N, C-alpha and C positions, 0 to 999 in steps of 0.2 A: 193849201198845198204849196210846198216850196220845192222848186226842182234846181239841183247843181248840175250844171253841164259841163263837162269837160275843164274842171276847175285846177287851173296849176298856179301855185305861189312860190316865187322866188326871193330871198333876201341876199343880194350879192351874187356870190356863187353857190349860195347854199339852195338847192330846189326842196323845198318842205313838202309841197303837195303836187302830185304828178297824174293829172288827168282824171279826177274823181267826177264820177256821174252818179247820182243819187237821187230818189224822190222821197221827201217826207210828207207823209199823208195826214190829212185833217181827221180829227177824232181818233188817233192813235197816239201811242207813246213811242216817240222816233228816239232811239237812243245812239250816240256816238261812243263808242268804246275803242279801246287801243293801248298799247303800252305807252309808257312816257317816251316822248319825242316822236310818236307817230304822227302827229300834226292835228289832232283833235282839236286843240284851242284855237289854231290858226283857222282851221277849216270853219269853227263856230264863229270866229270874228268876221270872217269873210261872209257867211250866211247872214249874219246880223248888220252887216254894213260898216264895221269897225276897220276892216282892211279891204282893199281892193283886190282881185285876183290879177295876177300877171297875165292870165289868159282864162277865159271861160265866162260863163254866164250864170246868174242867180235869178230864178224866176220866183216871183210872188204870184201864184195864179197865174194872171195874164200879162203881167207886168216884168220887164226885165229891170231888175233893181238898179243896177248901175247905169241906166240910160234915162232915169226918171227926172224931171225937171226939179227945182227946189219945192214948188208947190205940191207936185205929185209925191216927192219922197217924204214931205212932212205928213201927207195923207196916211202914207203907208206905215211911218214910224207910229203913228196915233194907234195903229191897229197891233203894234208889237208890245208884248209885255216881258220884262226880265226879272229872273230872279237870280240875284248874285251869290256866288260863293260863300262871300263873308257877310251876306244879308245886306249891307250898305244901308243901314238903317241911320237916322240922323240922331244922335244921342240927346241933343238939346230940344228935340220935337217929341210930343207925347206919340203915342201909338196912333191916335187918331190924325194928328198932324201928318204922321209919315205917311199913312195910308192916303190921306187927301191931297198930299203934294203933287202927284200927277194931274188931278183935276184942277187944282189951283194954278198949275202951269200952262195947262193946254185946253182948257174948257171953259165956257161961259156959264155954267151951272149955278144955280142959286145955292145960298148956304144950306137951305133946308135939302135940296136934291143932294148935295155933296154928303151931308151928314146922314142921309138915308142910305146912300151908296155905302158909305163908310160901314155902318151898322149891318148892312147886309153881307159885305165882304168879310167881316168878323164872325157874322154868324156862320157863314160858308166854311170857315176854317176853325170852327169850334172855338172861338175865342171871345164870346159875347161878353160885355161889360168891362172890358179893360182899356177902354178909350182913353182914359186920362192918366194912365201909368205911362213910365218911362221905358225905353229899352232896357236899361240897366236894373229894371225892377222885375224883368221876367227871364225866365230860363232860355238856354240857346235854341231849344225846340219850338217853343213859343215864338221867340225871334224869326225863326225860319217860317213858321207860319203867317206872321205879320208881313214878311217879305212876299209871301204868295199872295197874300190879300192885297197887298199894293200892287202886285204885277198884274192882277185881273181886274183892278178897280176900273179901268178904262174899257172893260169887256173886249179884251185884244182878241183878234183872229190867229195870231202866232204867239207862242210862250216859248222862251229860251230860258233854259235851266243849266246853270254852270255849277256841276258838283254839288246839287242840292243836299247831299247827305253828309258832306264833308264836315268832320268834327262832332256827329252825332253818334249816340249809343245805338245799337242795333235795333231796339224796340222803337225808338222815336224815328229812325231812319224808315223802318217799314210803316209807320204813320205819315210820314211824309210823301213815300212813294203812293201809297194809296190815296192821298188826298189830291196829289198831282194828277194822277189816274182818272179820278172820278171826276174832277173838273175837266180835264181833257175831254173826256166821253160825253158828259152832260152837256158841255157848251161846244162840242164839235171844234175844238181848238187843233190848230197844227201845233203840236209840242215837240220841242227838240231839246233831249237831255244829254248833257256831257258828263259821264260818269265813270268812275272806276268800281262802282259798287256792284258786286256780281249778284247780290241779292235783287238789285233792281234789274238786272239782266234777266234773272230766272222768273221773276214775279210779274213785272210790267213791261217786258221787252216785246212790244207788238211788232216793231219795224226797226232792225238793228242794222247799223252801218259800222262794220269793223274795219279799221284803218291799220296798216302794217307799212312802215317805212315810207309814209306819205301816199300809199296807193289804198283804193278800196279793194281790200282781201277777201272779204266775205260780206253777205247780205242775206238776211233771213229774219226769223222771229224766234221766240222762248222755246218752242218746242224743237225747231229745227236745230237750234244750238247744241241740243242734246244728241243728235244724230249726225251732226256734221264730221266730214272726213278731213276737213281742213286742218292741216298739221299746225301751222301758225295760231289759228284759233284755239284749238285744243289746249296748247301750251299756255295761252294767256288765260282762258276762262277755267280750265281745270287744273291751275297750278297747285292747289292744296290738295294733300291726300285725301280729305273728306269729300271734297266735290268729286274728285276721280271714282271715289266708292259709290257715290251717288250717282253719277252717270252710268256707272258699270251695272248698278242695280236697276236703273230705269231701262237701259237697254236690255237687260237680261228677262225682263217682263214681256218684252215685245214678240 
């Protein structure tokens, strides 16, 4: 679990975040959504420790993140996995070497243990046997799955995903959503997903944090989204005529 308590963030005279309180729960797909400029990326960077809040606290279970010693901070960071928007794979390394990189950096595992863990993670994302290929030799969707494999290689308690479906076709995006969701549930991970993808909201939105103008404007789940009377949320979620019709149809059946 990760708790954001009264988070403010100011850059000069620009107050980007204005007192956000939200709890991201273990074993659930926690989504951060909102229009461009709402503060999503800044909020995510504070939660993962890349920015310090101007005011407020971030708790990882029983630890106040910004009050940890260097040794404690290292331990917490070992429990964090990151799936970057652009995959951030090393072009000069093979798929196996990319996935093994965190283990080489942060563990004293034997070569045999590392290889076994790489094979497991590739199997988990349904990419067995591509160990010796390079990122340029596989598709964008496969690269995203390699990114997931690397993100979970150290068995994280917390998984941060920044726009995981960016640049993917709808079918592949659904596959990535399902994969992240199943890993989250199976391993009881606290997963945070920063996304613009409305399909993600409707399919895997277990716990949704909707930001508007730097404030927490709504919270709920994918079912409650359909029933919300929040005008700002409705304008954001149901911007397309198709989704408006889908919502009207769903509400009409109740």
